[in-house]
TILOPA-462614 format. One record per residue (C-alpha): residue number from 1; residue in three letters; x, y, z. Coordinates in Angstrom, 3 decimals. Layout:
N
<site seq="NUM" type="ALA" px="X" py="Y" pz="Z"/>
...
//
This chain:
162
<site seq="1" type="MET" px="-41.885" py="-59.320" pz="45.829"/>
<site seq="2" type="PRO" px="-39.798" py="-58.130" pz="48.805"/>
<site seq="3" type="ALA" px="-41.041" py="-55.142" pz="50.802"/>
<site seq="4" type="ARG" px="-39.202" py="-51.885" pz="50.214"/>
<site seq="5" type="THR" px="-37.346" py="-50.509" pz="53.176"/>
<site seq="6" type="ALA" px="-36.465" py="-46.912" pz="53.812"/>
<site seq="7" type="PRO" px="-32.871" py="-46.028" pz="52.935"/>
<site seq="8" type="PRO" px="-30.478" py="-45.503" pz="55.834"/>
<site seq="9" type="ALA" px="-30.452" py="-41.975" pz="57.273"/>
<site seq="10" type="SER" px="-27.086" py="-41.305" pz="55.619"/>
<site seq="11" type="GLN" px="-28.706" py="-41.782" pz="52.188"/>
<site seq="12" type="ARG" px="-31.919" py="-39.805" pz="52.752"/>
<site seq="13" type="ARG" px="-32.014" py="-36.495" pz="50.921"/>
<site seq="14" type="PHE" px="-34.526" py="-34.838" pz="53.256"/>
<site seq="15" type="ASP" px="-35.342" py="-35.059" pz="56.952"/>
<site seq="16" type="SER" px="-39.086" py="-34.571" pz="56.451"/>
<site seq="17" type="PRO" px="-41.705" py="-33.831" pz="53.794"/>
<site seq="18" type="GLU" px="-41.812" py="-30.246" pz="55.112"/>
<site seq="19" type="GLN" px="-38.083" py="-29.879" pz="54.537"/>
<site seq="20" type="GLU" px="-38.362" py="-31.381" pz="51.058"/>
<site seq="21" type="ALA" px="-41.206" py="-28.986" pz="50.187"/>
<site seq="22" type="PHE" px="-39.351" py="-25.978" pz="51.560"/>
<site seq="23" type="LEU" px="-36.098" py="-26.835" pz="49.794"/>
<site seq="24" type="GLY" px="-38.088" py="-27.506" pz="46.619"/>
<site seq="25" type="LEU" px="-39.606" py="-24.013" pz="46.888"/>
<site seq="26" type="TRP" px="-36.199" py="-22.492" pz="47.507"/>
<site seq="27" type="ARG" px="-34.599" py="-24.321" pz="44.557"/>
<site seq="28" type="THR" px="-37.513" py="-23.370" pz="42.288"/>
<site seq="29" type="PHE" px="-37.308" py="-19.726" pz="43.374"/>
<site seq="30" type="ASP" px="-33.578" py="-19.710" pz="42.680"/>
<site seq="31" type="ARG" px="-34.037" py="-21.067" pz="39.146"/>
<site seq="32" type="LEU" px="-36.962" py="-18.788" pz="38.274"/>
<site seq="33" type="ARG" px="-35.362" py="-15.711" pz="39.864"/>
<site seq="34" type="ALA" px="-32.227" py="-16.078" pz="37.724"/>
<site seq="35" type="LEU" px="-34.312" py="-15.669" pz="34.552"/>
<site seq="36" type="GLU" px="-36.008" py="-12.555" pz="35.929"/>
<site seq="37" type="GLU" px="-32.797" py="-11.002" pz="37.208"/>
<site seq="38" type="ASP" px="-31.343" py="-11.245" pz="33.696"/>
<site seq="39" type="VAL" px="-34.214" py="-9.101" pz="32.412"/>
<site seq="40" type="PHE" px="-33.955" py="-6.554" pz="35.222"/>
<site seq="41" type="ALA" px="-30.170" py="-6.287" pz="34.843"/>
<site seq="42" type="ARG" px="-30.632" py="-5.070" pz="31.247"/>
<site seq="43" type="TYR" px="-32.607" py="-2.138" pz="32.661"/>
<site seq="44" type="GLY" px="-30.387" py="-1.481" pz="35.678"/>
<site seq="45" type="LEU" px="-33.054" py="-2.569" pz="38.159"/>
<site seq="46" type="THR" px="-33.292" py="-5.048" pz="40.981"/>
<site seq="47" type="PRO" px="-36.421" py="-7.152" pz="41.447"/>
<site seq="48" type="GLN" px="-37.299" py="-5.119" pz="44.561"/>
<site seq="49" type="GLN" px="-36.921" py="-1.820" pz="42.690"/>
<site seq="50" type="TYR" px="-39.201" py="-3.143" pz="39.965"/>
<site seq="51" type="ASN" px="-41.736" py="-4.234" pz="42.574"/>
<site seq="52" type="ALA" px="-41.679" py="-0.776" pz="44.195"/>
<site seq="53" type="LEU" px="-42.248" py="0.893" pz="40.814"/>
<site seq="54" type="ARG" px="-45.090" py="-1.517" pz="40.028"/>
<site seq="55" type="LEU" px="-46.810" py="-0.731" pz="43.340"/>
<site seq="56" type="LEU" px="-46.372" py="3.013" pz="42.842"/>
<site seq="57" type="ARG" px="-47.837" py="2.835" pz="39.341"/>
<site seq="58" type="ALA" px="-50.860" py="0.971" pz="40.729"/>
<site seq="59" type="ALA" px="-51.396" py="3.775" pz="43.280"/>
<site seq="60" type="ARG" px="-51.246" py="6.535" pz="40.651"/>
<site seq="61" type="PRO" px="-52.210" py="9.328" pz="40.661"/>
<site seq="62" type="GLU" px="-51.964" py="9.014" pz="44.437"/>
<site seq="63" type="THR" px="-48.704" py="8.628" pz="46.324"/>
<site seq="64" type="LEU" px="-47.902" py="6.106" pz="49.041"/>
<site seq="65" type="ARG" px="-46.366" py="6.615" pz="52.436"/>
<site seq="66" type="THR" px="-42.944" py="4.975" pz="52.542"/>
<site seq="67" type="THR" px="-44.122" py="2.694" pz="55.341"/>
<site seq="68" type="ASP" px="-47.132" py="1.543" pz="53.297"/>
<site seq="69" type="LEU" px="-44.927" py="0.857" pz="50.286"/>
<site seq="70" type="THR" px="-42.530" py="-1.181" pz="52.432"/>
<site seq="71" type="GLU" px="-45.410" py="-3.296" pz="53.764"/>
<site seq="72" type="ARG" px="-46.691" py="-4.042" pz="50.250"/>
<site seq="73" type="LEU" px="-43.379" py="-5.199" pz="48.777"/>
<site seq="74" type="VAL" px="-43.302" py="-8.872" pz="47.789"/>
<site seq="75" type="SER" px="-40.152" py="-9.467" pz="49.830"/>
<site seq="76" type="ARG" px="-38.804" py="-7.517" pz="52.747"/>
<site seq="77" type="ALA" px="-36.465" py="-4.705" pz="51.840"/>
<site seq="78" type="PRO" px="-33.706" py="-4.360" pz="54.426"/>
<site seq="79" type="ASP" px="-33.193" py="-0.717" pz="53.512"/>
<site seq="80" type="THR" px="-36.168" py="0.857" pz="51.779"/>
<site seq="81" type="THR" px="-34.553" py="4.295" pz="51.948"/>
<site seq="82" type="ARG" px="-31.560" py="3.147" pz="49.898"/>
<site seq="83" type="LEU" px="-33.845" py="1.357" pz="47.428"/>
<site seq="84" type="LEU" px="-35.844" py="4.581" pz="46.962"/>
<site seq="85" type="ASP" px="-32.687" py="6.722" pz="46.806"/>
<site seq="86" type="LYS" px="-31.514" py="4.756" pz="43.777"/>
<site seq="87" type="LEU" px="-34.879" py="5.146" pz="42.049"/>
<site seq="88" type="ALA" px="-34.968" py="8.869" pz="42.876"/>
<site seq="89" type="ASP" px="-31.415" py="9.332" pz="41.513"/>
<site seq="90" type="ARG" px="-32.693" py="7.945" pz="38.204"/>
<site seq="91" type="LYS" px="-35.747" py="10.239" pz="38.408"/>
<site seq="92" type="LEU" px="-38.097" py="7.245" pz="38.393"/>
<site seq="93" type="ILE" px="-39.821" py="8.322" pz="41.612"/>
<site seq="94" type="GLU" px="-40.432" py="11.525" pz="43.565"/>
<site seq="95" type="ARG" px="-40.609" py="11.908" pz="47.332"/>
<site seq="96" type="THR" px="-42.506" py="14.631" pz="49.148"/>
<site seq="97" type="ARG" px="-43.207" py="15.598" pz="52.754"/>
<site seq="98" type="PRO" px="-46.731" py="16.856" pz="53.421"/>
<site seq="99" type="GLU" px="-46.983" py="20.222" pz="55.163"/>
<site seq="100" type="THR" px="-49.303" py="18.659" pz="57.740"/>
<site seq="101" type="ASN" px="-46.752" py="16.041" pz="58.826"/>
<site seq="102" type="ARG" px="-43.118" py="16.745" pz="57.974"/>
<site seq="103" type="ARG" px="-42.035" py="13.357" pz="59.374"/>
<site seq="104" type="GLU" px="-44.091" py="11.504" pz="56.784"/>
<site seq="105" type="VAL" px="-42.529" py="10.771" pz="53.398"/>
<site seq="106" type="ARG" px="-44.785" py="10.104" pz="50.417"/>
<site seq="107" type="VAL" px="-43.554" py="8.439" pz="47.253"/>
<site seq="108" type="GLY" px="-44.939" py="8.636" pz="43.733"/>
<site seq="109" type="ILE" px="-43.853" py="7.337" pz="40.367"/>
<site seq="110" type="THR" px="-42.690" py="9.800" pz="37.716"/>
<site seq="111" type="PRO" px="-43.511" py="9.683" pz="33.995"/>
<site seq="112" type="GLY" px="-40.005" py="8.256" pz="33.523"/>
<site seq="113" type="GLY" px="-40.827" py="5.449" pz="35.930"/>
<site seq="114" type="VAL" px="-44.050" py="4.678" pz="34.082"/>
<site seq="115" type="ALA" px="-42.165" py="4.700" pz="30.766"/>
<site seq="116" type="LEU" px="-39.597" py="2.241" pz="32.146"/>
<site seq="117" type="LEU" px="-42.355" py="-0.109" pz="33.329"/>
<site seq="118" type="ASP" px="-44.007" py="0.140" pz="29.906"/>
<site seq="119" type="GLU" px="-40.680" py="-0.744" pz="28.280"/>
<site seq="120" type="LEU" px="-40.266" py="-3.719" pz="30.622"/>
<site seq="121" type="GLN" px="-43.745" py="-5.132" pz="29.993"/>
<site seq="122" type="GLU" px="-42.946" py="-7.254" pz="26.931"/>
<site seq="123" type="PRO" px="-39.555" py="-8.654" pz="28.015"/>
<site seq="124" type="LEU" px="-40.906" py="-9.408" pz="31.480"/>
<site seq="125" type="GLY" px="-44.002" py="-11.099" pz="30.022"/>
<site seq="126" type="GLU" px="-41.700" py="-13.259" pz="27.885"/>
<site seq="127" type="CYS" px="-39.649" py="-14.047" pz="30.992"/>
<site seq="128" type="HIS" px="-42.730" py="-15.142" pz="32.924"/>
<site seq="129" type="ALA" px="-43.743" py="-17.327" pz="29.986"/>
<site seq="130" type="ARG" px="-40.275" py="-18.955" pz="30.087"/>
<site seq="131" type="GLN" px="-40.556" py="-19.384" pz="33.855"/>
<site seq="132" type="LEU" px="-44.000" py="-20.965" pz="34.113"/>
<site seq="133" type="GLY" px="-45.587" py="-21.001" pz="30.656"/>
<site seq="134" type="HIS" px="-45.014" py="-24.740" pz="30.340"/>
<site seq="135" type="LEU" px="-47.651" py="-25.359" pz="33.019"/>
<site seq="136" type="PRO" px="-51.309" py="-25.591" pz="31.996"/>
<site seq="137" type="ARG" px="-53.665" py="-22.960" pz="33.461"/>
<site seq="138" type="SER" px="-55.249" py="-25.519" pz="35.779"/>
<site seq="139" type="GLN" px="-51.862" py="-26.339" pz="37.322"/>
<site seq="140" type="LEU" px="-51.010" py="-22.640" pz="37.629"/>
<site seq="141" type="ARG" px="-54.273" py="-22.032" pz="39.524"/>
<site seq="142" type="GLU" px="-53.511" py="-25.041" pz="41.745"/>
<site seq="143" type="LEU" px="-49.969" py="-23.798" pz="42.377"/>
<site seq="144" type="ILE" px="-51.268" py="-20.327" pz="43.262"/>
<site seq="145" type="ALA" px="-53.733" py="-21.855" pz="45.733"/>
<site seq="146" type="LEU" px="-51.096" py="-24.094" pz="47.312"/>
<site seq="147" type="LEU" px="-48.636" py="-21.225" pz="47.713"/>
<site seq="148" type="ARG" px="-51.333" py="-19.068" pz="49.288"/>
<site seq="149" type="ALA" px="-52.308" py="-21.864" pz="51.689"/>
<site seq="150" type="ALA" px="-48.658" py="-22.348" pz="52.709"/>
<site seq="151" type="ARG" px="-48.118" py="-18.616" pz="53.173"/>
<site seq="152" type="LEU" px="-51.411" py="-17.636" pz="54.826"/>
<site seq="153" type="PRO" px="-50.620" py="-18.505" pz="58.479"/>
<site seq="154" type="HIS" px="-47.475" py="-16.384" pz="58.242"/>
<site seq="155" type="GLU" px="-49.047" py="-13.243" pz="56.749"/>
<site seq="156" type="ASP" px="-50.004" py="-10.253" pz="58.836"/>
<site seq="157" type="ALA" px="-53.754" py="-9.766" pz="59.179"/>
<site seq="158" type="ALA" px="-53.604" py="-6.555" pz="57.114"/>
<site seq="159" type="SER" px="-51.420" py="-7.999" pz="54.335"/>
<site seq="160" type="SER" px="-52.636" py="-7.553" pz="50.773"/>
<site seq="161" type="TRP" px="-51.305" py="-11.088" pz="50.150"/>
<site seq="162" type="ARG" px="-54.002" py="-12.718" pz="52.321"/>
//
């Protein structure tokens, strides 16, 4: 049986295993995100707005400083103020400035925001089942561990994702 040789560079799909892994992550994210965006679009939300509401609900009854909320978001928000403006316009969040520090802005979720998250729970759970429900629990745990290991050197020391 003849030895297999590597295809010429012009036929290789990837320059390195790292590139293949990264592009595989990107492609996977794109496919899974499309399913989630369909759900959020029905409720007039973006994934980042949903994530902000989810974090604010977890902090309840407390509020979060805008800077703390920004740091906890799953993905960087280029303009957190605009993201929060849109949620405030819909009365899903409230912003306050403490008397002790007028430069600080604190954000809390409103009952309307909680109600929207409650309404989203079932369709979003179904979406997540469509996204990854075909994988057995053992593979999901392995995937979670691999993603964490890949991400860990790039997380800030204080990140809640460590």
